[in-house]
N, C-alpha and C positions, 0 to 999 in steps of 0.2 A: 320196295317192301316197306310197310308201315307197321310198327309194333306199338300197341297202346300200353302205357305203363304209368300208373298213378295219374290217369287222366290226360297224360301228354302223349305225343307221338314221337317215336324215335325212327328217324329215317336211316335205313341201311341199304347198301348196294351189294348184295351177294353175287357171286359168279353165276352165270346162266346154267340152267339144268337141262341138258339135252337128253335124248332117250337113253343113251348109254350110261350117262351119269345118274339118271333116275333109277336105273336098274341097280347100280352100285349102292345108291343111298337106301333103296328099299331092302336090299340084302343086309346092309349094315343095321338098319333099324330092327330087322327081325332078330339079329344077334343081340341087339341091345334090349329087346323085348319092350320096346316103346314105339307107339305109332304117332308120328308127327302129322299134325294137320297141315303144316306148312313145311314142305321139304326144302324150300329155299333157306329157311332158318337153320336147318340141320347142315345144309351145304356151306353156309357161312361159318358155322362152328368148326368146320373141317378145312377152312381156308387159312393157311399160314401166311404171314406177312410177305414172305419171299415170293409167293405166288401172286399176291395182290400187287406187289411192286412191279413184277415183270409184266403182269397182264394189263394193269392200269384200269381206272374207272370202276374198280370193285373194292370193297372193304375187306379187312381181315378179321380174324377171330379174337383179337386181343380184348375187346370190350366184353364179349361174351365170356371169355376166360375169367375176367375180373368178377363178373356176376356169378359165374359158376363156382368160383372159389368160396364166395360168401354162402351160397346155397349149400354147398358141400359141408362147410364148417358148421352151419346151423343144424343141418339134418343129423350129422354125426353127434354133435353136442347134445341135442335133444334125446337121441337114442341112448347115449351113455348116461345122461341124467336120469332117465326113466328106468333103465334096465340095471344099472349098477348103483342102486340107491345107497348101499352100504359102503361104497368106496370113497376115499378122500379125494379132494379136488386135485391134488397132485397126481394121483393115479389116473383120474379121468383125463387130465391134460396130457399125460404121457401116452395113454392109449390113443387119444384123438390124434396126437402129432404123428403117430405111426400110420394110423388108418388113412389119414388124408395126405400122407407124404408123397413125394414124387415117385418113389419106388412102387408104392401101392397103385398109384394111378397108371404108371407105365405097365405094370403087370396086367392090369385090367384092360388097358388099351391093346396090348398084344393078344390077350385072350379073345377080345372082340374083333381082332384083325383090323383095328383102326388104321394101322400103318398102310393097309391096302387102299384106303379111301381118302386119306388126308391129301390135300392139294398143296404142293410145295413147288417152289421155283426150280428152274433147270440147274442153277448153281447149287442149291441145297440138295437136289437129287444126285448130282455128280459127287457130292461130298458125303454121301450116306445119310442125308437128312431124314430119310424115312425111318431110320432106326435110332435117331437121336432122342434121348430120354426127355429133354426139355420140350421138344416139339410134340411128342406123344402125350406127355402129362398135361401140357397146356391145352391141347386139343380136347382131351378128355374132360377137363374142367369146362371148356367152352360148350361141349355137348350138353353137360348138365345145365349150364346157363341157358342154352337154347331150349331145352326141355321145359325149364321154368317159364320162359316167355311164351312158349307155344301152348302149354297146358296147365300151368300153375304150379304152386309149391307142392301140392299133394302128389302130383305126377312126378315131379323132380325128386321128391322125397322117396317115392317108391323105387325109382331108378337107383338112387344111392343105396337104399336099404337092400335091394335085390342083389346088387353087385359088390358093395363095399362093406356092409355091416358084417358079413361072415368073417371079415378080417379081424373084427373085434375079438372073437373067440380064439383066433390064432395068436393074437397078441397076449391074451390072458393065459394061454397055454404055452407061451414063449416059443411058438412055432414059426414066427415071422422072421424076416431078416432084420437083425437088431439095428435100431436107430442109435448109432454110436455117438452122434453129436448130443442127443438128449441124455444118454447114459453118462457121457463124460461131464456134461454140465451138472447133473445131479451129484456125481461123485466129487467134482471140484468144489461145489457149494458145501457139501456135507463134510468133506475132509479138510479142505483148505480155506473155506469161507471166501472163495473167489470164483471168477468165471474164466473159462478158456478164452484165449485170444488167438484168432486166426490171421495168418499173413500169407499173401501170395508171394512166393519166392521166385517164380519163373513162369513165363507164358511163351508158348511157341505156336507157330502156325498162322495162316491167314485168318481174317476176322470170322469167316464162315466155318472154320474148322480148327478151332484152337484147342490146345491142351494146356492144363494148368497144373502147377505144383504148389502145394500149400503146406505150411507147417503150423503147429498149434503150440502155444505156451500155456502151461499150467503150473502155477506156483514157482515161476522162474525156471522150470524145466521145459526144454523144447523137444517136440516129437515130430516125426515125419521125415521127409515130406510125403504127403499123400498126392496121388496123381489122378486126374480125371478130365473128361471132355467138357466139364462145367466146373465152376467154382464150388458149387454145392457137392458135387461128386468128389472133388479133391479134398474138401473139408471133411467129408464123411470118412474117407480113408485115413486121413491124418488123425481124426478123432478115434478111429478104431485102434490105431497104433498106440495112442496115448492111454486109452481106457484099458486095453488089455495089459499094458505095461504096469500101470498104476494098480490095477486090480491084482495082478500077480505079486507085486511088491507088498501089498497089504496082507496077502495070504501067507507070506513067508515068515 
């Protein structure tokens, strides 16, 4: 497959699409409400590196993930700039960080049943990879990147607007799952003129199925540890402990 971008050609090798896979991709794009001209590009977006490594001679979705992350950030930033004209930059940044966060992308991936169609290796399958947040969030970003390459920025923007912009209102109404890392950073800067510092205290499990424990230090006070299947998840839990504790102390 050759994709033209800025006058150049990007050579990619997506996994083959047989009749059964084509049906699955068509069903997914109907849920996505986007029609791909090139289904192989969508297939590549749904191909995790574990699948590519086991299969051989095919690429994975990491480059599309990189591109999709940028498209997602730009689209949400433009929407916030235009729709929240009276809000300060700090508010826009906080709302954006939540809307484009891993948890928002995972929620969307599960809503679209992306976990049913993502291609993962046998090792990842055995370790529950189909439900891993990082795999789902990364694949969701890759799908956005694939849409951009397939049909342009306007089409990718519509995809993001249709599925993720509604999260903006939830954030403004405080109906989202709170991003405690951002909240803790804001509190630490405001109250202590410092930044939280995270440290992994323990790691268990094989490389493909690790669990992390992380603690966070704010103004020489240590909180946690938080536990998670990724460092981000463990940091988020540690940040929640710290934020709720410091917020409670401030109210006493």
